[in-house]
C-alpha positions in Angstrom: 74.1 97.8 130.6 70.7 98.0 129.1 67.6 97.4 131.3 66.1 93.9 131.1 62.7 93.4 129.6 60.1 91.0 130.9 61.1 88.7 128.0 64.8 88.8 129.1 63.9 88.0 132.7 61.5 85.2 131.8 63.9 83.7 129.2 66.8 83.7 131.7 64.6 82.0 134.2 63.5 79.4 131.6 67.2 78.7 130.8 68.0 78.2 134.5 65.0 75.8 134.9 66.2 73.9 131.8 69.6 73.4 133.4 67.8 72.3 136.6 65.7 69.8 134.6 68.7 68.4 132.8 70.6 67.8 136.0 67.6 66.1 137.5 67.3 63.9 134.4 71.0 63.0 134.7 70.5 62.2 138.4 67.5 59.9 137.6 69.4 58.2 134.7 72.3 57.4 137.1 70.1 56.3 140.1 71.2 52.9 141.1 74.4 52.9 139.1 77.2 50.9 140.5 81.0 51.6 140.7 84.0 49.7 141.9 85.2 52.5 144.2 83.7 55.3 146.3 85.6 57.9 144.2 84.2 56.5 140.9 80.6 56.4 142.1 78.1 58.9 140.6 77.3 61.9 142.7 74.0 63.7 142.2 74.3 67.1 140.4 72.6 70.3 141.6 72.7 73.7 139.8 73.7 76.7 141.9 71.8 79.8 141.0 72.9 83.4 141.3 70.8 86.5 141.2 71.8 89.0 138.5 70.8 92.7 138.8 70.4 95.0 135.8 68.7 98.4 135.7 66.9 97.9 139.0 65.5 94.5 137.9 66.7 91.0 139.0 66.9 87.8 137.2 68.6 84.4 137.7 71.7 82.8 136.1 73.3 79.4 136.7 76.5 80.1 138.6 77.8 76.5 138.5 76.8 72.8 138.7 77.7 71.3 142.0 78.1 67.7 143.0 76.1 66.3 145.8 77.6 65.8 149.3 75.8 62.6 150.1 78.3 59.7 150.0 77.6 56.7 147.8 76.1 53.7 149.5 78.5 50.7 150.0 76.9 47.3 149.4 78.6 44.0 149.9 78.2 42.0 146.6 81.3 39.9 146.0 79.7 38.3 142.9 79.5 41.7 141.1 82.1 42.2 138.4 82.9 45.7 139.7 83.4 44.6 143.3 86.6 45.7 145.0 89.0 43.4 147.0 86.5 43.4 150.0 83.6 42.4 147.7 82.0 45.9 148.0 80.4 48.0 145.3 79.4 51.6 145.6 75.9 52.7 144.6 75.0 56.3 143.6 73.3 58.2 146.4 70.4 59.4 144.3 67.0 59.8 146.0 64.6 59.1 143.2 61.6 60.4 145.1 63.3 63.7 145.8 64.4 63.9 142.1 60.9 63.4 140.9 59.6 66.1 143.1 62.4 68.4 141.8 61.4 67.5 138.3 57.7 68.4 138.9 58.6 71.7 140.6 61.0 72.6 137.8 58.4 71.8 135.1 55.8 74.0 136.9 58.3 76.9 137.2 59.2 76.6 133.5 55.5 76.6 132.6 55.0 79.7 134.8 57.7 81.5 132.8 56.1 80.5 129.5 52.8 82.0 130.8 54.6 85.2 131.8 56.0 85.5 128.2 52.6 84.8 126.6 50.9 87.3 128.8 53.5 90.0 128.1 53.1 89.3 124.3 49.3 89.6 124.5 49.5 92.8 126.5 52.0 94.3 124.0 49.8 93.3 121.0 46.7 94.7 122.7 48.5 98.0 123.4 49.5 98.2 119.7 46.0 97.6 118.6 44.7 100.4 120.8 47.0 102.8 118.9 45.3 102.1 115.6 
């Protein structure tokens, strides 16, 4: 296995953050969605990250996407077209405030990795100019 460069490390981290951002967007899009049964209700998604080691350096990969463990909320709404025999509907257990915090944190971490790549590029170009 070849050693990882700073660009490999940062790009893997950016890819992981992109998956995290996409799952957050999916959760926000499904917040408040209603289903006719508990089994059919949307469950929030969370990426599970794994550390990958190569040549003495570590980076991150997305191991899998896991469904949340919070059960959907049961609401009594017999007039709803998806209501079950008891008149209940099931609402996705998505905490929009938590998801917005997650989105902000993800965007900042993504931006940090963009800055790492820009700094590395600048340092490489400056080093090449010194050799002239």
